[in-house]
Each structure stands twice: as structure tokens, then as C-alpha cells.
C-alpha positions in Angstrom: 0.1 0.1 0.0 1.2 3.3 -0.9 1.1 6.1 1.8 2.3 9.5 1.1 2.8 12.7 3.3 -1.2 13.7 3.2 -2.4 10.0 4.3 0.1 10.1 7.0 -1.0 13.7 7.8 -4.9 12.4 7.4 -4.4 9.5 10.3 -2.3 11.3 12.6 -5.1 14.3 12.6 -8.0 11.5 12.9 -6.3 9.9 15.9 -5.2 13.2 17.6 -9.0 14.3 17.3 -10.3 11.1 18.5 -7.7 11.3 21.4 -8.7 15.1 22.2 -12.5 14.0 22.6 -11.6 11.1 24.4 -9.8 13.2 27.1 -12.4 15.9 27.2 -15.4 12.8 27.9 -13.2 11.4 30.8 -12.6 14.9 31.6 -16.2 15.8 31.8 -17.2 12.4 33.4 -14.8 12.4 36.4 -16.1 16.8 36.8 -19.5 15.7 37.1 -18.9 13.0 39.4 -16.9 15.3 41.6 -19.3 18.2 41.6 -22.2 16.1 42.4 -20.3 14.9 45.4 -19.4 18.5 46.2 -23.1 19.7 45.6 -24.2 17.0 48.4 -21.3 18.0 50.8 -22.3 21.6 50.3 -26.0 21.3 50.5 -25.6 19.3 53.8 -24.1 21.9 55.9 -26.0 24.5 54.6 -29.2 23.1 55.6 -27.6 22.0 58.7 -26.8 26.2 59.8 -30.3 26.9 58.2 -31.9 24.3 60.8 -29.5 25.6 63.5 -30.8 29.6 63.0 
């Protein structure tokens, strides 16, 4: 199979795009999981403080 610079550049570009979107997906998944935990932690003390006052 004959591969020239354009084909190699195209394959590299596609691999970089796939890697970027996988990285963004992992970041969003971890961040959403982290924020759900933070909201739970932040809501409990504020609710307790509201009940104490």
C-alpha cells in the first residue's frame, strides 16, 4: 500500500481528534461525578446551618 505525506497527516489528524474527544469525555465524566459529590457536601452543612438558626 502506498502512503504519502497527505495520508499520514490525515491519519495523525484523526487520531489526535479521537484522543482529544476521549480526553474531554473523561474530564467531563470525572468533573460531573466530582461536582455531584461537592453539591451534596455543600448542601448538607448549609441545610444544617439553616436548621440551627
